[in-house]
N, C-alpha and C positions, 0 to 999 in steps of 0.2 A: 602366645605371639612366639613367631621363630626368630633365633638371634640373626641380626643382621650385624656384620664386623667390617671393620675398617682393615685393608691391607696396606701397608706402609711398606716402601721397601726404596731406598733411597741407593741410589746408583751413582755414588756420587767421588770426584779425585780432588781429595784438598788437599788434608794434611799428612804427610807420609805415615806408613805404617805397613807390614807386611803382612799379608794377608792372602785367601782363599774367598772367594767370591761366588755363591750359587745364588743368581737370579731366579731361582723358583721358586714362588707364594708359597708360606706356611698355609698347610692345609689341615683342618681341623675335623677329626673322626665326627659325623654326624651331622655336622653342621648344615645349615643352608647351601646352596651352590651361589646364591644371591648374597653378592659381597660387593663392598667399593674397595675399589684400589687407591690407594692415596701414592703416588711415583714423587718421587721431590729428585729430581734430575739436577746434575750439574757436568760444569765440562772440565775436559782433561786440559793439561796443560802439558806442554813441550819439555820431555826432561825430567819430569816430575809429576809422580802420580801415586795415587795415594783412595784411602776411605774416607769420610765427613769425619770433622772428630764428636763426641758426645753432643756436645753444646747445638751444634749445627743440625744433629739431627732429632735433640730433643723438644717436646712440646707441652708448655705450659697449660694452655686452653684452647680446643678446638669448637668453634660455631659452624652449627650444621645449618644452611640456611636453603630452603625449599619453599620452591614458587611453581605454581601452575604452567603447565608447559605450553599451553596456547593465551591466558589471558597475560600468563608473568604476574599475576599476583601473591603475595605471600603467601603460604599454607603454614608452616610453622618455620619455627629457631628453638635448636636446640644447642646448648652450653656444656661441654663433656671438661672436665677437669683432667688435668695429666696423672693426677694419681689412680685415678680408674683405667688409665692407658697400660696394658700390657707388653714388657718389653721397649717402655718409654726410653728412647734415647739408642736402639739399635738399629739396624737396617730394616727388620722387620718387627710392626707394632702390630696391635691388635686392639679395638675400641669394645667397650661394652656394646649392647644392642640399643639401639637407638627405642625412643618411645613409640614413634609412627613409623610405618611403613610407607614409602613413595609408590607416586602414582607412575607407571611406563610414561615417560613424558616431561616427566617432573623436573625442570633446572634445578640442579643441585650446587650449590656455592660451600666450599671449604674455607674458612677463615682459621687461621690458628697462629697462636702467639700474640694476640693483637690486647691492649691493657692501659689505660679503663675502657671498658664500653660503658655509656652511661645509658642511652635507650635506643631499645630492640623495637619497641612499638609501632615505630613509624619507619621504620625499616622499608624500600623500596628496591629493586633491581638497579633502579638508575643511582640511589643515591645512598649506595655501602660503604662510599669514602667519606660521606659526612658522617654517618656514626660509625665506622672500623675506623677511628682515626689513627695514624702514626704520627705523633704530636708533639711538638717540638717541647711543649711544656714536661715531655715525659721524659725522651730521649733526643737527643740529636747525633748520635750515633751509636754503636754497639761494639762491643767487645767480644774475644773470644769465649766469655763466659754464659753471655747472655742467651735468651733465648730468639731467635731471630723469626719475625714476622715473614706469613707466607700464606699464599691460596693459589683455590683453583676452580675448575667447575668443570661440570658435565651435565649430561641429559641422560636420564635413571630409564634402564631395558633390564625387562627380563630375561631377553633370550640372550644376553650376551655378558662378559662382563663388565662389572662398569667399574671405571677407571678415570679416577681424579687426580690429575696429572700439577702436585704444587709447586708454585714458585716462590723463591724467597722476593721479598719486596727491597732488597739492598744486594749491593756488589763489597765485595770482599776484596782488599788491598793487602798485598805482603812485598817485604821487600828482600832480599837475599843478596849477598856475593855470589860474582861468578868465581870461574876456575880460574886460576894463573890472573888475577888482575893486577893490573898496567898501574903502579900508584906513585904519582910522584912527589905526595907526601912523605912518604914511608910510614906512616901509621894508620891506615883508613882502612878500620877491620869491624868486625861486628860486636866487638868486646866496648869499642869507644864511641862509637854510631850510636843515634837514636833519631827519631822521625814524629815530627807533628803535622797532622794534613791542616790545611787553613782553606777559608773559604769554599768549603763544600756546604751542601745543602744541610737547612736546620731540618728538613721535615719533608715528608712524602706521603705517596699515597698505596694504601695496600691493594686495589685494583687498578692494573698497568691504567697508563690514558694513553692518548694519539694525540699531536706528538706528545713526547718525551715531557713532562712537569715533573714541577719541586719547589718547596718554597725556599728561595734563597734566603742564607745569613746575613739579616740586613746587618747586624752588628758584627760583621766581618771576625767572627770569634774563630778557632779554633781546637781539634781536640784539644780537651783538658788532662788526659793520659797522653803516656810517653810511649812511644812502640818502640820495638826493635827489630834487628835482620834476623831471617832465618836462622842463621848461624849461631847466634849468641847462645852463650853456655848459661844454663841453669837460668832461661828463661821460662817466665810463665807462657800459658796458654795466651791471657788476657795482650802479654804482648807481642805478642808475633800477629795478630791480625785484627783489621780495623776494620768495620762495616760501614757504609756510607748509603745514603737514601738514592735512589734515581735522581738522575738529573740531568739537564740538556745543557753539559759544562763543553760542548763544543762551541756551541753559540751565545754562552751569556755567563755572564760574571758572577762567581759565587755573590755578590751583590745587589743584581739586577737581572730580576728574569721578565721584564719588560722590553727593555732595549739590547737590542742583539748584539753582539760585536759586528766589528766592517765584514770579518769571513772567520770563515773556520780553519782557516789558515794562519789569522793575525795573532801574534802576540798580545797578551793584553796582563797585567800585573795582579790585577783581580781575579783571576781565573783561578779555580779550584787548583790548589798545588801542595805538593807535600817538602817539608822544606828538613831537610837532613842538619843535624846538629852532629859535627868531629870535635871529643875532647881530647885538646892536646896538651896534658896536664892539667891545669884550672883554667887553659884560656879553650873559650867555645871557636869552631869556624862552621861554616853554614853553607851548604847545598841547595840548590830548588830540583825539583821533579816535575815533569807535568805529564799528563794522560797523551801524549802526543806521539805521532807516528812518523819517523825519522822518513822513512822510505815514500810516503806521499805527501808529505810535510801539512797536514792537519790532526786537530785536536780530537780528542773522543769524548764521545757522551758518554756519563759514569751510568750504566745500564744493569737494570735489576737481574739477580740468580748469576752476574758473570764474575767472573776471577780475573783482578788484573795481577799480573806478578814482574815487579822491576828488579831484572837483573843488572846488577854494576858493575859493568866493563873494564872500565878504566877511569881511571881519576888524575884528569890533565894538570891542574894546580891544588896551591892551597886554596882552602874556600876561603868565602867572604869572611870576614872580621867583623861585619855589622849584619843582624837578621835582614836590615831594611834595604840593606843593598842589595844581598840574593834574591829577595822577593822580587827586588826590582827589573831583573835582567834575567835571559833565558840561561838555563841550566848549562851552560857552554862550556865548563869546567868539570861537567864528567859525561864519562857517556854510559849511556844503559840502554837495556833493549827490554820493548814490554810487551809481555804474550799475555793475549784475552781467548776466552774457552770459543770452541770451534761451535757450537751449537748440539755435540755430542749426549746422546740421551744415556746412554750404559756403557758405565767404565768396570773393570775389573784390574788390578795393580797389584804386583807384589811388592811397592818400592823402586822396581828398577826399570822395567816394562809394562807395556798394559795392552788389556785389547780393548778396543773404543768401537762400539757398538750404537747404531740408531735403526731398531728394529720395530716393526708394525705392533699394535695392541694382540694380545695373544690370541684372539680371534679373526679366523679371515672365510671369508664368506665365497661358496664354490657356487658355480653355475650349471651345475647339473651338464658339464662338458667336460672333456679334457683339454688341460690346458696349463700351462705357469703360473706359477700365483710368486709372487716377488714377497718374503719375509723382513726385506731391508736389507742393512748393506752392514761391512764390516771391515776393520782394518788393525793392524798392532805396530804400536809407535814405541820408538829404541831411542836412549840418550847414544848422540851421535859416539861412536867409538866402541859402542855395545854390541857385540857380536850377535846373529840372530840365533833365538834357543833353537837347539835339538829339535825338540816337541812343537807341531806347529800342524793344527787338524782341525777339521769341522766335518761333524757327523751329524746324522738325523737317525731316530728310532720312533718307530709307532708303538707308543704306550695303552694305545686304546682304539679299539674300532667297533662300526656294526656288523661287521664281519669279521672273520678272523685275521687274527695280528699279522699272521705270516703271510696274509692273500692281501691285505694293506699296504704290508713293506714291499711287496712287490710289485705294487701301484703305484705309491707315494713317494716317490725319491727324492733325493737331494739331485740336482742337476747343474750347479751351477755354486762356486766358484769350482773348475776343473783345470788342473786338480783341487783338492778339497782344504784349498789353506788361504791363509792370510796372507795379505801382501805388506809390507815394511814401507811402501812409497808415497804414504800418508794422504792416499787416491782409495776413496770406498769401494770394495766391489761390493756387485748385491748378491744377496741369497736367493735363491730361487729352488722352488721345488715344485715339481711338475706330478699329473696325477693322470694315468692311463685309462684304458678303457677296461671292462665295465666303470661306470662313475662310482665311488664309495661316496654314501650320502653323510658321514659321519665318522670321525677319528679325531683321536690328540698323540701327539709324538712329542719330542721333545729335540731340540739343537743344540750340540754342546760343542765349545769353541773350546781348546786345548793349545796354551801356550808356555811353555818351560812347565815352571809346578803351580800354574795357574787353570783352572779349569771353571767355566761362566756357560750356564744352561738357562736357555730359554724355553717355554712350554708353548705352543700354538695350536690351538682347536681350528679344524675344516668342519664346516657344516653349509648346509644347502638353506637351510633355516634363517631368512632374514631377522 
């Protein structure tokens, strides 16, 4: 049996590190070209860029569910342990060969880091959530050392790369101090401030639901762990991030998901919220934060695979001296901004600035005529006050073709943007490649993006075979 492998390409910006990322997949000499790519994208954050932590990339167990492409009846299910995964925790991982080979058109669903799973015999494509449960008796939230639940799906095809985009079933919450924070209390700092989250969802679902749903926290409990601001010295990874189940927190309290709040602009003390505790010596003071957008006067849902970053900008007054009082009122004694992802799929960063791209799958179907093909879009993002890097370029190189490479290079060319650079206006620009006559029926090439000391590459295949 030929080997079938999974490719795990994590293109994520989460916790800071100084690195260079190459987006090209690992290629194993002598392997079958039929591989499944597991993409686990995450969103960029304004002014803070990075790759994922090891725990956010690590897989404990992967379940591969295969359903017939027409009847959607279950064909087989395979469980793969994390110990069998090559480079587990890295940006590129390989799973061992599958016991069976899927048939073209089969529906493949991949589920990772679900524990426990008690029954797989009666699984159907419509009841996966009932059998692969995010069970509140197991975990009501996750911390920085946990393996995060995720899932994805695609249809198997033999004529193109098989890519399964994995989506984490939880949202990430972090809090940091801004620069030059105006502090009335004079002692609000990362060293003496901690936080816990109240009225968050107690459970969720591995497969997304529409509309967003989750299991309310009927006991009104809060995170038993205490978390710290990002600038805290000698903080553990567990203290810097908390991961919550998806929940319609704009519409419902954390205690009730059947009776909606009057509007998504209405304050309710029972909404999901964060309580900051500042210790002034032995005396605690309390501040409340909400998933709230001051610009639009609306509360946010807690969405899976989103990163919510709170930045404390101003402390207007001393906090409340009683927890119950801080929970009773909106956080008017503190100013903060909430930055959320923008859906970008691929990010490369060196910790100071980033290339942010949303590119097409690795294969583009040509229609045997001359024309222009869009390969996606790209931009670069810079923190306020940082000058543009001197190096800023986009290039295209044909690496293989059914005609001589020199011929293919003259016929398949990068036409947009012109000049071939990335913009920093936060408006994505299209990447377009054009083909001239006579048509080349098969070719591969590499898009290379360079920004300062970052180099990011994307391989693209052109083919006239569906």
